[in-house]
C-alpha positions as CSV (number, residue, x, y, z in Angstrom):
1,M,200.9,-17.1,205.2
2,S,199.3,-18.4,208.3
3,D,198.2,-15.9,210.9
4,E,198.9,-18.4,213.7
5,R,201.8,-17.5,215.9
6,I,204.1,-20.0,217.6
7,A,203.0,-20.6,221.2
8,W,206.2,-20.2,223.1
9,P,206.3,-21.9,226.5
10,S,206.0,-19.5,229.5
11,R,208.9,-18.6,231.6
12,A,207.5,-20.7,234.5
13,A,207.2,-23.7,232.2
14,V,210.8,-23.3,231.1
15,R,212.0,-23.0,234.7
16,R,210.1,-26.1,235.7
17,A,211.5,-28.1,232.7
18,I,215.1,-27.0,233.6
19,G,214.4,-28.0,237.2
20,L,213.3,-31.5,236.2
21,C,216.4,-31.9,234.0
22,V,218.9,-30.7,236.7
23,A,217.2,-32.8,239.4
24,T,217.4,-35.9,237.2
25,A,221.1,-35.1,236.5
26,A,221.8,-34.9,240.2
27,V,220.3,-38.3,240.8
28,A,222.2,-39.8,237.8
29,W,225.4,-38.3,239.2
30,G,224.9,-40.0,242.5
31,A,224.0,-43.3,241.0
32,L,226.5,-43.5,238.0
33,V,229.6,-41.5,238.8
34,P,232.0,-43.4,241.1
35,A,232.7,-41.7,244.4
36,H,236.4,-40.9,245.0
37,A,236.7,-37.9,247.3
38,V,233.9,-38.9,249.6
39,P,232.2,-42.2,250.7
40,P,229.5,-43.5,248.3
41,A,226.8,-43.0,250.9
42,M,227.8,-39.4,251.3
43,Q,227.7,-38.8,247.6
44,D,224.2,-40.4,247.4
45,A,222.9,-38.3,250.2
46,V,224.2,-35.1,248.6
47,A,222.6,-36.2,245.3
48,V,219.2,-36.8,246.8
49,F,219.5,-33.4,248.7
50,A,220.3,-31.6,245.4
51,F,217.4,-33.4,243.7
52,A,214.9,-32.1,246.3
53,L,216.4,-28.7,246.5
54,V,216.3,-28.1,242.8
55,L,212.7,-29.2,242.5
56,W,211.7,-27.1,245.5
57,L,213.5,-24.0,244.1
58,T,212.0,-24.3,240.6
59,D,208.5,-25.4,241.7
60,A,208.9,-28.1,239.0
61,L,206.6,-30.4,241.0
62,P,204.2,-29.7,243.9
63,Y,206.0,-29.7,247.2
64,V,204.1,-32.8,248.4
65,V,205.1,-34.8,245.3
66,T,208.8,-33.7,245.6
67,S,208.8,-34.6,249.3
68,V,207.5,-38.1,248.7
69,L,209.9,-38.7,245.8
70,T,212.7,-37.6,248.0
71,L,211.8,-40.1,250.8
72,V,211.6,-42.9,248.2
73,L,215.0,-42.0,246.8
74,L,216.6,-42.0,250.2
75,V,215.6,-45.7,250.5
76,Q,216.3,-46.7,247.0
77,T,219.8,-45.2,247.0
78,G,220.6,-46.9,250.3
79,V,221.1,-43.6,252.2
80,A,218.3,-44.7,254.5
81,P,218.0,-48.5,255.3
82,T,214.2,-48.4,255.6
83,F,211.4,-46.1,254.8
84,R,210.8,-45.6,258.5
85,V,214.3,-44.2,258.8
86,A,213.9,-42.1,255.7
87,A,210.7,-40.5,257.1
88,T,212.2,-39.9,260.6
89,G,211.8,-36.1,260.0
90,F,208.0,-36.5,260.3
91,S,208.3,-37.8,263.9
92,S,209.4,-34.3,264.9
93,S,206.8,-32.5,267.0
94,L,207.4,-29.4,264.9
95,V,205.6,-31.0,261.9
96,F,202.4,-31.6,264.0
97,F,202.8,-28.2,265.8
98,L,202.8,-26.6,262.4
99,L,199.7,-28.5,261.4
100,L,197.9,-27.3,264.5
101,V,198.9,-23.7,263.9
102,F,197.6,-23.9,260.4
103,L,194.3,-25.3,261.7
104,L,194.0,-22.4,264.2
105,G,194.6,-20.0,261.3
106,A,191.9,-21.8,259.4
107,A,189.5,-21.4,262.4
108,V,190.1,-17.6,262.3
109,A,189.3,-17.5,258.6
110,A,186.3,-19.9,258.9
111,V,184.5,-17.5,261.3
112,Q,185.7,-14.5,259.3
113,L,187.4,-13.0,262.3
114,D,190.0,-11.6,260.0
115,E,187.4,-9.8,257.9
116,W,185.8,-8.5,261.0
117,V,189.1,-6.9,262.1
118,A,189.6,-5.5,258.5
119,S,186.1,-4.1,258.5
120,R,186.8,-2.1,261.7
121,I,189.3,0.0,259.8
122,V,186.8,0.9,257.1
123,A,183.8,1.3,259.3
124,R,185.4,3.3,262.0
125,E,184.3,6.9,261.9
126,G,186.7,9.8,262.2
127,T,189.8,7.9,261.0
128,A,192.1,10.8,260.2
129,H,195.1,8.5,259.5
130,P,193.8,5.5,257.5
131,F,197.3,4.4,256.6
132,R,198.3,4.2,260.2
133,A,195.1,2.4,261.1
134,F,195.7,-0.1,258.3
135,V,199.3,-0.8,259.4
136,L,198.4,-1.3,263.1
137,H,195.4,-3.6,262.4
138,L,197.4,-5.7,260.0
139,F,200.1,-6.1,262.7
140,A,197.5,-7.0,265.3
141,L,196.0,-9.7,263.1
142,A,199.4,-11.3,262.7
143,F,199.1,-12.4,266.4
144,V,196.0,-14.6,265.8
145,M,196.3,-15.4,262.0
146,P,199.7,-17.0,261.2
147,S,199.3,-17.0,257.4
148,A,200.7,-13.8,255.9
149,V,199.2,-14.8,252.5
150,A,195.7,-15.1,254.1
151,R,196.1,-11.7,255.7
152,A,197.2,-10.2,252.3
153,A,194.2,-11.7,250.6
154,T,191.9,-10.3,253.3
155,F,193.3,-6.8,253.3
156,A,193.8,-6.3,249.6
157,P,190.2,-5.2,248.9
158,V,190.2,-3.2,252.2
159,I,192.9,-1.0,250.8
160,H,190.8,-0.2,247.8
161,E,187.8,0.5,250.0
162,L,189.8,2.8,252.2
163,A,191.1,4.7,249.2
164,D,187.6,5.1,247.9
165,A,186.2,6.1,251.3
166,H,188.8,8.8,251.8
167,G,188.9,10.1,248.2
168,F,192.3,8.8,247.4
169,D,193.4,7.6,243.9
170,R,193.5,3.8,243.8
171,D,196.9,4.1,242.0
172,G,198.1,6.9,244.2
173,P,200.6,7.2,247.1
174,F,198.2,5.8,249.7
175,S,197.5,2.6,247.8
176,T,201.1,2.1,246.8
177,S,202.3,2.5,250.4
178,A,199.6,0.2,251.7
179,F,200.3,-2.6,249.1
180,L,204.1,-2.4,249.8
181,V,203.3,-2.9,253.5
182,L,200.9,-5.8,252.6
183,G,203.5,-7.6,250.5
184,H,206.8,-7.0,252.3
185,V,206.1,-5.8,255.9
186,N,203.1,-8.0,256.6
187,P,205.2,-11.3,256.7
188,I,207.6,-9.7,259.2
189,G,204.8,-9.4,261.7
190,S,204.5,-13.2,261.8
191,L,208.0,-13.5,263.3
192,A,207.0,-11.9,266.6
193,L,205.6,-15.1,268.2
194,M,206.8,-18.7,267.9
195,T,203.3,-19.6,266.7
196,G,203.2,-16.8,264.2
197,G,203.9,-19.0,261.2
198,G,206.2,-21.3,259.3
199,M,209.4,-19.3,259.6
200,A,209.2,-18.8,263.4
201,L,208.2,-22.5,264.0
202,V,211.0,-23.8,261.7
203,A,213.6,-21.6,263.3
204,A,212.5,-22.6,266.8
205,G,212.6,-26.3,265.8
206,V,216.1,-26.0,264.3
207,V,217.4,-24.1,267.3
208,R,215.9,-26.8,269.6
209,S,217.5,-29.6,267.6
210,A,220.8,-27.8,267.9
211,G,220.5,-28.0,271.7
212,Y,219.2,-24.6,272.5
213,P,215.4,-24.9,273.3
214,L,213.4,-21.8,273.5
215,T,209.9,-21.6,275.1
216,W,207.0,-19.7,273.7
217,L,207.6,-16.9,276.2
218,D,211.4,-16.9,275.5
219,W,210.7,-16.3,271.8
220,A,208.2,-13.6,272.5
221,V,210.6,-11.7,274.9
222,L,213.4,-12.0,272.4
223,M,211.5,-11.2,269.2
224,V,208.5,-8.9,269.9
225,P,210.6,-5.7,270.4
226,P,212.9,-6.1,267.4
227,V,210.0,-7.3,265.1
228,L,207.9,-4.4,266.2
229,A,210.8,-1.9,265.6
230,L,211.4,-3.4,262.2
231,Y,207.7,-3.4,261.3
232,V,207.4,0.3,262.2
233,V,210.5,1.3,260.4
234,C,209.6,-0.6,257.2
235,A,206.0,0.8,257.3
236,A,207.4,4.3,257.6
237,L,209.8,3.6,254.7
238,A,206.8,2.5,252.6
239,S,205.1,5.7,253.3
240,A,208.2,7.8,252.5
241,L,209.2,6.0,249.3
242,S,205.7,6.4,247.9
243,G,205.1,9.9,249.0
244,D,203.4,10.9,252.2
245,P,199.9,9.5,252.2
246,P,197.5,12.3,252.6
247,T,195.7,12.8,255.9
248,A,192.0,12.0,255.6
249,S,189.1,13.9,256.9
250,E,186.4,12.3,259.1
251,T,184.6,9.8,256.9
252,S,183.2,6.3,257.0
253,L,181.9,3.9,254.4
254,R,178.3,3.3,253.7
255,G,177.1,-0.2,254.2
256,R,179.5,-0.9,257.1
257,D,178.2,-1.2,260.6
258,P,180.9,0.2,262.9
259,A,178.9,-1.0,266.0
260,G,178.6,-4.6,264.7
261,G,179.7,-7.0,267.4
262,L,181.3,-10.5,267.3
263,T,179.2,-13.5,266.4
264,R,178.9,-16.5,268.7
265,E,181.5,-18.4,266.7
266,Q,183.9,-15.5,266.6
267,R,183.6,-15.1,270.4
268,I,184.4,-18.8,270.8
269,V,187.5,-18.5,268.6
270,V,188.7,-15.4,270.5
271,A,188.2,-17.2,273.8
272,V,190.0,-20.3,272.7
273,L,192.9,-18.4,271.3
274,S,193.2,-16.3,274.5
275,G,193.2,-19.5,276.5
276,A,195.9,-21.0,274.3
277,V,198.0,-17.9,274.8
278,C,197.6,-18.1,278.6
279,L,198.6,-21.8,278.5
280,W,201.7,-20.9,276.4
281,L,202.7,-18.3,278.9
282,A,202.1,-20.7,281.8
283,G,203.8,-23.5,280.0
284,S,206.9,-21.5,279.5
285,I,207.2,-21.4,283.3
286,V,206.2,-25.0,284.1
287,S,207.8,-26.7,281.1
288,L,204.6,-27.6,279.3
289,P,205.4,-28.4,275.6
290,A,204.0,-25.7,273.3
291,I,202.2,-28.3,271.2
292,V,199.9,-29.1,274.1
293,P,197.9,-25.8,274.2
294,A,197.7,-25.8,270.4
295,A,196.3,-29.4,270.4
296,L,193.8,-28.5,273.1
297,A,192.7,-25.4,271.2
298,V,192.1,-27.3,268.0
299,A,190.3,-30.1,269.9
300,V,187.9,-27.6,271.5
301,L,187.2,-25.8,268.2
302,A,186.4,-29.2,266.6
303,C,184.1,-30.4,269.4
304,P,180.4,-31.2,268.6
305,G,178.4,-28.1,269.5
306,V,181.3,-25.8,268.5
307,G,182.0,-27.1,265.0
308,V,184.3,-24.3,264.0
309,L,186.8,-26.8,262.7
310,S,185.8,-29.9,260.7
311,S,187.3,-32.4,258.2
312,A,186.8,-29.7,255.5
313,S,189.2,-27.5,257.4
314,L,192.1,-29.8,256.5
315,S,191.8,-28.5,252.9
316,E,192.9,-25.1,254.2
317,V,196.1,-26.5,255.5
318,N,199.3,-25.7,253.6
319,W,200.3,-29.4,253.2
320,G,203.2,-28.4,250.9
321,I,205.0,-26.6,253.7
322,I,204.3,-29.4,256.2
323,F,205.7,-32.1,253.8
324,L,208.7,-29.8,253.0
325,V,209.5,-29.4,256.7
326,G,209.2,-33.1,257.5
327,T,211.3,-34.1,254.5
328,M,213.9,-31.5,255.1
329,F,214.4,-32.8,258.7
330,S,214.7,-36.3,257.2
331,L,217.4,-35.0,254.7
332,L,219.3,-33.2,257.5
333,D,219.2,-36.4,259.6
334,R,220.7,-38.4,256.6
335,L,223.2,-35.8,255.8
336,E,224.4,-35.9,259.4
337,A,224.4,-39.7,259.5
338,T,226.5,-40.0,256.4
339,G,228.9,-37.3,257.4
340,A,227.9,-35.0,254.5
341,F,226.8,-32.2,256.8
342,G,230.1,-32.1,258.7
343,Y,232.1,-32.4,255.5
344,A,230.2,-29.4,254.0
345,V,230.8,-27.3,257.1
346,G,234.5,-28.3,257.0
347,V,234.8,-27.2,253.4
348,L,233.0,-23.9,254.2
349,T,235.3,-23.1,257.2
350,T,238.3,-24.0,255.1
351,A,237.2,-21.7,252.2
352,V,236.4,-18.8,254.6
353,P,239.0,-18.4,257.3
354,F,236.5,-17.7,260.1
355,H,239.1,-18.2,262.8
356,A,241.2,-15.4,261.3
357,L,238.2,-13.0,261.2
358,S,236.9,-11.0,264.0
359,Q,233.7,-12.2,265.5
360,S,231.7,-9.3,264.0
361,A,233.2,-10.1,260.6
362,G,232.3,-13.8,261.0
363,I,228.7,-12.9,261.9
364,A,228.5,-10.6,258.9
365,V,229.7,-13.4,256.5
366,L,227.2,-15.9,257.9
367,L,224.3,-13.5,257.7
368,A,225.3,-12.5,254.2
369,F,225.3,-16.2,253.4
370,A,221.7,-16.5,254.8
371,I,220.5,-13.5,252.7
372,S,222.1,-14.9,249.5
373,V,220.4,-18.3,250.1
374,R,217.0,-16.6,250.8
375,I,217.0,-14.7,247.5
376,V,216.7,-17.9,245.5
377,F,213.9,-19.5,247.5
378,S,210.2,-19.0,247.0
379,T,209.4,-19.4,250.8
380,G,211.2,-18.2,253.8
381,S,210.6,-21.5,255.7
382,A,212.4,-23.5,253.1
383,A,215.3,-21.1,253.1
384,L,215.7,-21.3,256.8
385,L,215.6,-25.1,256.8
386,V,218.6,-25.1,254.4
387,V,220.6,-22.2,255.8
388,L,220.0,-22.2,259.5
389,P,221.6,-25.6,260.4
390,V,224.7,-24.6,258.5
391,V,224.9,-21.1,260.0
392,L,224.5,-22.5,263.5
393,R,227.1,-25.2,263.1
394,V,229.7,-22.9,261.6
395,G,228.9,-20.2,264.2
396,E,229.3,-22.8,267.0
397,S,232.7,-23.9,265.7
398,V,234.0,-20.3,265.9
399,G,232.4,-19.3,269.2
400,I,229.5,-17.2,268.0
401,A,226.5,-17.1,270.3
402,P,223.9,-19.5,268.7
403,V,220.6,-18.0,269.9
404,P,221.3,-14.4,268.7
405,L,222.7,-15.8,265.4
406,A,219.5,-17.8,264.9
407,L,217.3,-14.9,265.6
408,A,219.3,-12.6,263.4
409,S,219.0,-15.1,260.6
410,V,215.3,-15.3,261.0
411,L,214.8,-11.5,260.9
412,L,217.0,-11.1,257.8
413,V,215.4,-14.0,255.9
414,G,212.0,-12.7,256.8
415,A,212.8,-9.2,255.7
416,T,214.5,-10.1,252.4
417,T,212.1,-10.0,249.5
418,V,213.7,-8.6,246.4
419,F,211.9,-10.7,243.7
420,P,208.1,-11.2,243.4
421,F,208.5,-15.0,243.8
422,N,210.3,-14.7,247.1
423,T,207.0,-14.3,249.0
424,T,203.5,-15.2,248.0
425,A,202.2,-12.2,249.9
426,V,204.1,-10.0,247.4
427,L,202.4,-11.7,244.5
428,V,199.0,-11.0,246.0
429,A,200.0,-7.4,246.5
430,M,201.2,-7.0,242.9
431,T,198.0,-8.6,241.6
432,G,195.7,-6.3,243.5
433,G,197.7,-3.1,243.8
434,P,199.7,-0.5,241.8
435,I,203.2,-1.9,242.4
436,D,205.5,-3.7,239.9
437,S,208.7,-5.7,240.0
438,L,210.9,-2.6,240.3
439,D,208.9,-1.4,243.4
440,V,209.4,-4.9,244.9
441,L,213.1,-4.8,244.3
442,Q,213.6,-1.2,245.6
443,F,211.5,-1.7,248.7
444,G,212.9,-5.2,249.3
445,L,216.4,-3.8,249.4
446,A,215.2,-1.1,251.8
447,T,213.6,-3.7,254.2
448,T,216.8,-5.8,254.1
449,V,219.0,-2.8,255.0
450,S,216.5,-1.9,257.8
451,A,216.7,-5.5,259.1
452,V,220.5,-5.3,259.2
453,V,220.2,-2.1,261.3
454,V,217.6,-3.6,263.7
455,V,219.6,-6.9,264.0
456,S,222.8,-5.0,264.8
457,L,221.1,-2.9,267.5
458,S,219.3,-5.9,268.9
459,W,222.4,-7.9,269.1
460,L,224.4,-5.2,270.8
461,L,221.8,-3.6,273.1
462,Y,218.7,-5.8,273.6
463,W,219.4,-9.5,273.2
464,P,222.2,-9.7,275.8
465,L,219.8,-8.2,278.4
466,A,216.9,-10.3,277.3
467,L,218.9,-13.6,277.4
468,A,220.2,-12.7,280.8
469,T,216.6,-12.2,282.0
470,I,215.1,-15.4,280.6
471,R,217.9,-17.7,281.6
């Protein structure tokens, strides 16, 4: 009898295979099944949308490959008359703004400014509350480094160093609390600023395309207080769920220089980012497009003599998300042009009697829909691209204020992580820390409930005043 065992395919491989089969079936349905209830162009548009959505959900192919295939299918099925029309989503300034923000994040990582911030926590003498210091420094870094995954990768070893420095067990309450914050709460910090990452930029772009433009300052005024409140509440929950992290005595790690200053390159990056923030603030008043300060900042950092950014920095860009965003805008344009989007909204409003519901009940249904869609996506940006246009269109048809509805959707999507695949930062935290899938589920439900509370209070008490001020 052979000792060799049958090598069963992994769960990920099975998921990808199923995704390819379902995506192929969607295209076949659009091409071969005669259209009766809807026009053929609408059926083809829905089929291509389903093809892309299934491949993105199952990670059957790299995002870039799926995006290119989707654009080709739009042309070959006749949904778009030319490739230029099919790729119209890439003409959005949001795509290039996202590229510039990723490059600014790459500049922060290139000069190790993120590691310098992390080292301050470890090297600082007399840190009696290391968990609090960790949480605050992680939130501060979100304002200059848009990638939550990069922040997670930077701070994962710092948690172990802090545990060792203060005599904590690496699998104890301190590490568990810190890694829960790193995976779940860390991405929430990226929502405070419009330039904080993919979810904020995508939401701002969708809101703008719906006819409600928000400046960089508008976004900051509307989002910083609720994001800060949600961040603090979730961090406190992480501490409570894992047991109260012990208070440390005065200590510091050997080998760390607490007096170490910034290098020349780090000072340049700090100065350029500070200048960009000033221009964003000024641009919110004088109507300067937000992409201009970002472009100037990237240009300065790439100038000869500065050299923080180079052609090699492009390899640090998340091209998958950029192609996903551009392709999704193209799909939304074609769904709108063929009438599929309006048809879907009509079906939804018929199935759910929004006009018979109170406004608060209608809001609850739409936000529950946003959460349910988020649960099946591996990235918050992709979930927002799918759900936010539908939520805004339905909300507009029943008289729900669009800006608070969009902001509420962003907060809930950003705070909902119940499965490890929902956010890459959680996968990083699970790999490096003492948390498992059950911890992810339990704490993810806690952060979602916390987001519901913060959204409710913000909608009732804060956003009306803030909107009255900025308008």
